[in-house]
C-alpha positions in Angstrom: 43.6 0.9 14.1 45.4 -3.1 14.1 46.8 -3.4 10.6 44.5 -7.3 11.0 40.6 -4.7 12.2 38.0 -4.8 9.1 36.7 -0.9 8.7 32.8 -1.4 9.0 30.4 -1.0 5.4 29.6 2.7 5.3 25.2 3.8 6.1 23.9 4.0 2.9 20.7 6.0 2.7 17.2 5.2 1.7 15.9 8.5 1.3 16.9 10.9 -1.2 19.2 13.5 0.0 17.5 16.1 -2.5 15.3 18.3 -1.4 14.0 17.6 -4.8 13.7 14.4 -3.9 12.0 14.9 -0.5 9.6 17.8 -2.0 8.6 14.9 -4.7 7.1 12.2 -1.9 6.1 14.8 -0.1 3.4 15.3 -3.1 3.1 11.9 -4.1 2.2 10.9 -0.3 -0.5 14.3 -0.6 -2.2 13.3 -4.2 -2.7 9.7 -3.0 -3.9 10.2 0.1 -6.2 13.1 -2.0 -7.3 10.6 -3.8 -8.3 7.6 -1.6 -10.6 10.2 0.1 -12.8 10.9 -3.0 -13.3 7.3 -3.6 -14.1 7.0 -0.1 -17.1 10.1 -0.5 -18.2 8.6 -4.3 -18.9 5.6 -2.5 -20.1 7.3 0.5 -22.8 10.1 -1.4 -23.2 6.6 -3.9 -25.5 5.0 -1.1 -26.5 7.8 0.2 -28.1 8.0 -3.2 -29.1 4.3 -3.1 -30.7 5.2 0.7 -32.5 7.9 -0.8 -34.2 6.0 -4.5 -35.4 3.7 -1.5 -36.7 5.5 0.9 -39.3 7.9 -1.6 -39.9 4.9 -3.8 -41.7 3.4 0.0 -42.9 6.0 0.5 -43.8 7.1 -3.2 -45.6 3.4 -3.5 -47.7 4.2 0.6 -49.1 6.8 -0.9 -50.4 5.5 -3.3 -50.9 2.4 -1.8 -53.2 4.6 0.4 -54.6 6.7 -2.4 -55.6 3.6 -3.8 -57.6 2.0 -0.8 -59.3 5.3 0.3 -60.6 5.8 -3.4 -62.0 2.5 -4.2 -64.0 2.3 -0.3 -65.3 5.2 -2.4 -66.5 4.0 -5.3 -69.6 3.3 -6.4 -70.6 0.1 -7.3 
């Protein structure tokens, strides 16, 4: 090496060097994915429940309307 040469800076690690650090990051990542999946599943099932209530309400309204028209048509006035 030349006397006026400069050593390059040493490389610094961005990730934890220990195995425990890697395992900790893996556990946190898996938990985060699980929480997001749980929230998305809850939203999907809530929307399906709302759709179910709308369909049941529409069917009950239609059945009541048909029953009312049928009974109303056969009543004596």
